[in-house]
N, C-alpha and C positions, 0 to 999 in steps of 0.2 A: 504494500500500500504506500502511495506517495505521501511524503511529509508535506503538509500544507501550512503555510503561514497566513494568518488572517489579521487584518487591521481594520478597525471600525471607528467611525466618528459621525457626528451630525454636522451638517452645514446649513446656513440660513440665507444664502443668496446665490443667484446664478453666477455671480463673479467668483464666489468661493468655489463653486462646483467646477468652473472652468479652470481655475488655478490647480485644483486637485487633479483634474484630467490632464492638464499640461505636465504636471510632475509625473503622473502615471505613464504617459506616452513618451516622455523624454528618455527613451531607452534604446540605444543603438543596437542592442542585442536582438531586437525584433524587426523583421523586414517590412511589416505592414500592420494595419489596424483593422479590426472587425468590430462593428458597432450595431447593436440592436436598438432600433428606435421606431417611433411611429406605431407601436403595437395597438391594434384596435380589435373590437368585437364586431361580429356580424349581427345585424338586427333584421327581422322580417318586416318588410314594408307591405302591409295588406293592400294598399292602394295599387300596387304594381305586381303583387304576388311574387316577390323576389327578395333575395337577401341583399342588403346594402351595407357598406362600411359604416361603423359607428363613429363617424367624424361629423359632428353635428353641423359644422359650418357649411358642409356640402349637401345637407339633406333638404330636399324640397318639400317633403311632407311635413307640414308645420307641427302637427300633433306628435309625430315620431321625433322630430327635431328637438322638441321640448323634453321628451322622455330621455333621449340620449344625452342631451346637455346636462340634465339633472343627474344622470347616472354616472357619466365618465368625465364630464367637463372638458377642459381644453387639453387634457393629457395627450391624446393621439397627435393632434397637429403641433402642439408645443414640443413634444419629445422628438417628432420628426424634424422640425425646424432646427432644434438644438443639435440633433445628431448630424444634420448636414453641415451646420456651422462648425462642429467639432472636427468632422472629417476634413473639411476644406482647410481649417487651420492646421491640422496635422500634415496635410499634403503640402501646404505652403511652406511650413517650417522644415519638414524633413525630406520633401521630394520623394516620398514613398506612397504606395497606394493605400487606399482606405475603402472598405466594403461595407455597405449598409445591409442590415438583416431585418426583414419585415416579418414578424410573427403575427399570425391572425388567429384569434379565438373564434372558431367557426362552429361551436357547439353550445355554448352557454345560453345564448338567446335565440337559437334557431328553434322552429316548431318541433314539438315532440311527436312527430307524425312519421308515417312510413315514407312520406315525400321529402323528408329533410335531406336525405342523401341526394335526391334529384336536385333539390334547391342548391346544395353545395356544389354539385357537379356543374350545374348551369352557371353558377357564379364564377367558378374558376375557369371554365371554358372560354369566357369572354373577359377575364380579369385584366384590368389595367390599374395603374396607380390612381388613388383618389385624386381628384382635380387639384386640391390644395397641395398635395404631395408633389405632383408633377410640376406645378408652378414653382414650388420651392427649389426644385432641382434646376429648373430653367434659369432662375435668378442667381443661382450659385455659380461658382467658378471651378476651374481645375477638373473639368469633366473627364479628360482622358485617364486620370489616375483614380477616379472615384467610380465605383460600380455598385450594383445591387447584387448581393450574394444569392445565387440560385440554390434551390433544393432539388432533390431527385424528383420531387412532385411537380414543381413549378419553377420557371426561370426567374420569378420576381418575389416569391414569398415562401414561408414555411407554414403550412396549415397545421393547426394543432391536432385535428382528428387524425391526420396522416402520421404525425409524430407519435401520438398515443398508440396507434396500431403497430407502427414499426418497433416501438419500445417493447411491446408485448412479445414480439418474436425475439428481440434481443435479450429480454429477460429470461426466456426459456434457455437460451444458449449460456447465459451467465450462471444460471442455476446449475447446469451440468458441469460448469467449470468450478463450481464451489464459491463463486464470488457473491452470489445472492442466495438467500434462504427461501425455501418454499414449504408451506404446510397447508393441510386441509383444515377448513374452518369447522369446529365442533358443531356450531349451530346450523351450518350448511355443508353437510358431509360431501356433497357433490361439487363443491366450490373450493378453490384454493386461493392462497394469498402469497405473493412474492414480496420479500422485504429486504432492505439493506440494513446491516448492522454496522454502526460507525465505530470509531476507535474507542469510544467511551462505553460501548455495549448497548447504546440506545438503538431500538429497532424501529425502522420507518417503513410502513407498507408502501409499495410502489405500484403493485398491481393487485387488485382485490376483486374477486368475483367477475373477472374478465374486464374490469375497468382500470385504466391507467391513471394514476394520480398526476397532478401537475408537475411535481418534482421529476417524475419519470420522463415526461415529454421534454423538459428542459435538459435532462441528462442526454436524451437522444439528439436534441438540437445541437448541443455542444459537440457531441461526437460527430455529427454531420459537418459542422463548420470547421472542425479540426481537420477533417479529411480534405476540406477545401483550402486549407492552409492557415487557419486561424491559430495564432499562438498568443496574441495580445487582444483581449476582448473586453468591450464595454457593453453593459446591459442597462439601458434606461427603461425601468420597469414601473408598472403601477404599484402603489404602496400595498394594496391588498394581496399582490402576488409576491411581495418581497421575500417572505419566508420560504415559500415553495421554490422560488427561483434560486435562492441561496442554497437550499438543500440540494437542488438539482446540480448546481455548480460543484458543491462538495462531493456529491456522489460520483459525478463524471471524473473529477480529478483523482478520486480514490480508486475507482474501478478500473480505469484504463491506463495502459502504459504509455501515457502521453510524454512527449518532449516537454521541457520546461514551459509553463504557461503563466500568464497573468490575467486575472479577470476582475473588473471593477463593476459592482452592482450598485445602482442608485435608484431609490424610489422617488418618483416624481408625481405623486398625487394619483389621479384617476378616480377619485371619489366624488366628482362633481365640482371641483374647483373651477372658478370662472376667470381667475386672474393668476398671473405668475407670482405676484406677491402672496397670494393665498397658499400657493404650493409650498413656498419656502418659509412662510411664517411659522408653521408647525415644526419645521426642521426636516431636512431630507437626510435619510439614513444612507450612509455610504459604507460599503464593505468591499475590501480589496483582498483578493486571494492570490497567492503566488506559490509556485513550486520551483521557482528559480533558485538554484543553489541548494535545493533540498534533496537530501538523500532518501532513498527508498528504505522503508522500515522492513 
């Protein structure tokens, strides 16, 4: 198991966050930067009978726009714009490439119907970046060195349902290798649970009754972007997902024989905040993980 160094703190302004990011990325030992930003949920628009991005600024249906604004606030568009700003600053300073990672929650607010899979398939078959996101890229600079990281599922994004399904297959392989633990549930004898046991002996369920937990999908996403070349990674995440994302990072760094990596996780609201000041007023939790210079246990 890789030895992982963790550093945590709270910051209270975008200026502080950018300074922390600058220190984090000022490392000649890494040839590029990968950055998750702009994460959004899909919502069902009954007026058009389709799924649409939960970026309220782009939603035409006024009633749905109000719901999404109250639920997630400015997080998607703010974190995308901030991610583009960080990527371009990194490219300008280092003349090295930066890749943006777009993670899409395509299950939480989709209809619980047989047609949900059809709705997702239809959405991804014609998927393009939300209008606000595309405009942000057009306004930014250094295009040749900035790209969007492709997944095996889609050239522009990482769908969460796809990551969940992939991790279930990966979990079975890891159980056979003894890296994850599997047990049958006493109350559901036909169902099993796959868990990760950390260095302190704490057990964390990753797959239970055929359902992958959020930490499992993040573990799978990190494995995927690692294969794409990610060694230095920033995750701009919703506050409500901060714990699951941190666990996913810890599990990925522990499970796999990765080359040295650095991962910065910052929670940036996502609970209905309507201004940037509101996001930072409560404090943004920063967690930095590193296996650089760490020996395997």
